C-alpha positions as CSV (number, residue, x, y, z in Angstrom):
1,M,34.3,-31.8,-13.9
2,T,33.1,-34.9,-12.0
3,G,30.2,-37.3,-12.5
4,K,28.5,-38.6,-15.5
5,I,26.5,-36.5,-17.9
6,A,23.0,-37.6,-19.1
7,I,21.3,-36.3,-22.2
8,P,17.7,-37.3,-23.2
9,T,17.7,-38.4,-26.8
10,D,15.7,-40.5,-29.3
11,D,18.5,-41.2,-31.7
12,G,21.9,-40.7,-29.9
13,E,22.7,-37.6,-31.9
14,T,20.2,-35.0,-31.1
15,I,18.8,-33.8,-27.7
16,S,15.2,-34.7,-27.3
17,R,12.9,-31.7,-27.1
18,H,11.3,-32.8,-23.9
19,F,12.7,-34.8,-21.0
20,G,9.5,-36.8,-20.5
21,S,9.2,-38.0,-24.1
22,A,12.8,-39.2,-24.9
23,R,13.4,-42.8,-25.6
24,Y,16.9,-43.0,-24.1
25,F,19.5,-41.2,-22.0
26,Q,22.9,-41.0,-23.5
27,V,25.2,-41.2,-20.5
28,V,28.8,-39.9,-21.0
29,S,31.7,-40.0,-18.6
30,P,33.1,-36.6,-17.8
31,D,36.2,-37.1,-19.9
32,G,34.1,-38.3,-22.9
33,G,35.7,-41.7,-22.9
34,Q,32.7,-43.9,-22.0
35,V,29.3,-43.6,-23.6
36,A,26.2,-45.7,-22.8
37,M,22.6,-45.6,-24.0
38,R,20.1,-46.3,-21.2
39,E,16.7,-47.2,-22.5
40,K,13.7,-45.8,-20.6
41,G,11.1,-48.5,-20.1
42,G,7.4,-48.3,-19.4
43,H,6.4,-45.9,-22.2
44,D,5.0,-46.7,-25.6
45,H,6.8,-43.9,-27.4
46,D,5.8,-45.0,-30.9
47,H,2.2,-44.0,-30.1
48,G,3.3,-40.7,-28.4
49,H,1.2,-40.8,-25.2
50,H,1.2,-41.8,-21.6
51,E,-1.6,-42.1,-19.1
52,H,-2.2,-39.1,-16.9
53,G,-0.5,-39.5,-13.5
54,Q,2.0,-42.1,-14.9
55,G,4.8,-39.8,-14.2
56,H,8.5,-40.2,-14.9
57,G,9.5,-42.5,-12.0
58,G,11.7,-45.0,-13.9
59,K,13.5,-42.2,-15.8
60,F,14.9,-40.8,-12.6
61,E,16.2,-44.2,-11.4
62,L,18.4,-44.4,-14.6
63,L,20.1,-41.1,-13.5
64,H,21.2,-42.3,-10.0
65,D,24.9,-42.1,-10.9
66,C,24.8,-38.9,-13.0
67,A,25.8,-35.4,-11.8
68,V,24.6,-33.4,-14.8
69,L,21.6,-33.5,-17.2
70,I,21.7,-31.6,-20.4
71,G,18.3,-31.2,-22.0
72,A,16.1,-29.1,-24.1
73,G,13.0,-28.8,-22.0
74,M,11.0,-30.3,-19.1
75,G,8.1,-29.7,-16.8
76,Q,8.6,-28.0,-13.4
77,P,8.0,-31.2,-11.4
78,A,10.7,-33.1,-13.3
79,Y,13.1,-30.2,-12.9
80,D,12.5,-30.0,-9.2
81,R,13.0,-33.7,-8.7
82,L,16.3,-33.7,-10.6
83,Q,17.4,-30.7,-8.4
84,R,16.5,-32.7,-5.2
85,M,18.5,-35.6,-6.6
86,G,21.5,-33.3,-6.7
87,L,21.8,-33.1,-10.5
88,E,22.9,-29.9,-12.2
89,V,20.2,-29.4,-14.9
90,I,21.2,-27.4,-18.0
91,L,18.4,-26.7,-20.5
92,T,19.6,-25.5,-23.8
93,G,18.5,-24.7,-27.4
94,E,21.5,-26.6,-28.7
95,K,20.1,-29.5,-30.8
96,Q,23.2,-31.6,-31.3
97,I,24.6,-33.7,-28.4
98,A,28.2,-33.4,-29.6
99,A,28.0,-29.6,-29.8
100,A,26.3,-29.3,-26.4
101,L,28.9,-31.5,-24.8
102,E,31.7,-29.5,-26.4
103,K,30.2,-26.3,-25.0
104,Y,29.7,-27.9,-21.6
105,R,33.3,-29.0,-21.3
106,A,34.5,-25.6,-22.4
107,G,32.3,-24.0,-19.8
108,T,30.2,-22.0,-22.3
109,L,26.9,-24.0,-22.2
110,R,24.4,-21.9,-20.3
111,S,21.0,-23.0,-19.0
112,D,17.8,-21.2,-20.1
113,M,15.2,-21.4,-17.4
114,R,12.5,-20.4,-19.8
115,R,12.7,-24.0,-21.0
116,V,11.2,-25.3,-17.7
117,H,7.4,-25.6,-18.4
118,A,4.7,-25.1,-15.8
119,H,2.9,-28.2,-17.0
120,H,3.3,-31.0,-19.5
121,H,2.4,-30.5,-23.2
122,H,-0.1,-33.3,-23.9
123,E,-3.3,-32.0,-25.4
124,H,-6.1,-32.5,-22.9
125,D,-9.3,-30.9,-21.7
126,H,-10.0,-30.0,-18.1
127,E,-13.7,-30.2,-17.0
128,D,-14.8,-29.0,-13.7
129,D,-17.5,-31.3,-12.3
130,G,-18.5,-28.7,-9.7
131,E,-17.6,-31.0,-6.8
132,N,-15.0,-29.4,-4.5
133,G,-13.2,-27.9,-7.5
134,R,-12.2,-31.4,-8.8
135,Q,-11.3,-31.5,-12.5
136,D,-11.5,-34.5,-14.8
137,V,-8.8,-34.8,-17.4
138,R,-9.4,-36.3,-20.8
139,F,-6.6,-37.0,-23.3
140,F,-6.9,-36.8,-27.0
141,E,-4.8,-38.9,-29.4
């Protein structure tokens, strides 16, 4: 096993339910010796929203030296980008970081592709304005 392992988390103990809403990445060395928390900037997580089109740009930069991402769920665009970056993406129902890492190191942690979502999960309404099929998107808080 080579390369660092990144896990999206809000508390350093549990895996965040969605890659895009996690506050931090816990980054672990392959042997488990070195652990770092990398804070993701640019998002106001206490209010639980982001602007449409804001994307996850800064999040990906924090993973530049990682080989594996263990998460619980993410949208298809984020999954595709991580794949293009060369990361092995493992999406699991395991909630505890320690248990997921133990299973990963034992070779028993399996990825569930049903955890890749076609779109993000923010509540919003699409309205067709009738002009070339363009849709306006409104977010509710």
